[in-house]
C-alpha positions, 0 to 999 in steps of 0.5 A: 511481486502482485501476488506477494504484495496482495497477501501482505495486503490481506494480512495487513492489520488496521492502521498498519501501512506498507512502504514499497521498494523504489520501482514499484509503481502506484499503479502496481499498488492501485492493482493490488489494492482493488484485488484485496478490495475484491476479495472483502469489499469492507476493506480499505486502504489509502495509497500515497507517497513516502519521502525519504532523505537519506542524505543531504540533497536526496530525496527517494520517494516510495509507493505507501499503502496504509489499511484503514478501518474497514467499512460498516455494510 
């Protein structure tokens, strides 16, 4: 999962976001983001939470990674 996520992050357009499947931890997402940033120091991402409510009284929490505008160097 990590290698695939890393490759997808490198190709993610500015303003787009991934909502990761259940079971993917924020720590795994952070590792993939750090690797993508090491590849290109201008890339910026933010990790957050996406809350889905598929049924009443049911809450699913997913990790969300959004690509921000590149940092000017």
